N, C-alpha and C positions, 0 to 999 in steps of 0.2 A: 817840163812838168815837175812840180815840186814832189819831194819824197813822200809826203803824207796825203797827196791827192792823186786822182787818176781822171783822165778824160774818158767819158763814155758817150756812146751814141745810143739813144733810146730805140728799142724795137717795138715799143707800144706806148700809148699815152698813159701817163701816171701823174700822181700828185707828188711833187718834189719840193721840199721846203715850204709846204703849205700852198703852193701855186701849181696850176696846171702846166704840165710839160708834155709836149706833143711828140709823137713818133717821128724819128729822124733827127731830132734836135741833138746837139752836142753840148754836154755839161761837164764842168770840172767839179768833182765831189770828193768827199773824204774817202780814203782807201777802203775802209770797212764797208761803207755804203755801196761803193762801186763793186766790190767783190760780191756783196749780197745780190745786187741787181743783175750782175752778170750771171751769177749762179742760178738765179731763178728764171733766167731767160728773158728778162725785161730789157737788157742792154748788152752791148758788146764794147770791148775796149776800143777806143778811138785813137788811131795813130795818124799823126800828120806826116807829110813828106819829110823824110830825114830822121824821124823818130825811130828808135830801136825798140823792138818788142822786149818786154820784160822776160827775164829768165828766172824761173822758180827753182826751188831746191829739187834735186833729183830724189825720187822716191824709190826705195828698194823694198820689195815685198819678200819676206822670208818666213817660211813656215817652220815652226819649231815644234818639236814633239811635246805634247801636253804632259805636264808632270802629274797633275791630278785629273785623271780621266773620269768622266761621268760614267756611271754604270750603264751597261748595255740595256736597251729596252726589253721588257719581258711582258708577256701576255698576262693580264689579270683576270679577264673574263672573255667570253665569246666562244664560238665553236672551236673545237679542236682541229688542228690542221689535218688534212687527209694524208694518210700514210701510203706510201707507194708499195 
């Protein structure tokens, strides 16, 4: 598989390059288009026997303390809260 293309298997019928492409067909398309079709649920990555799955970058989520906090919400109108 070339570095700028991916093989995908269609999960539904779509129009691909101006032509009808049927569910279950395997196509080799540009990486960006493949990622979009996979992301929207129209296709899955197709691996042939012996192909290695792609490994993506590791994502690290880190929460940081906001430096400029937004002010806390405050009531502008409406009934007063009941006091206990």
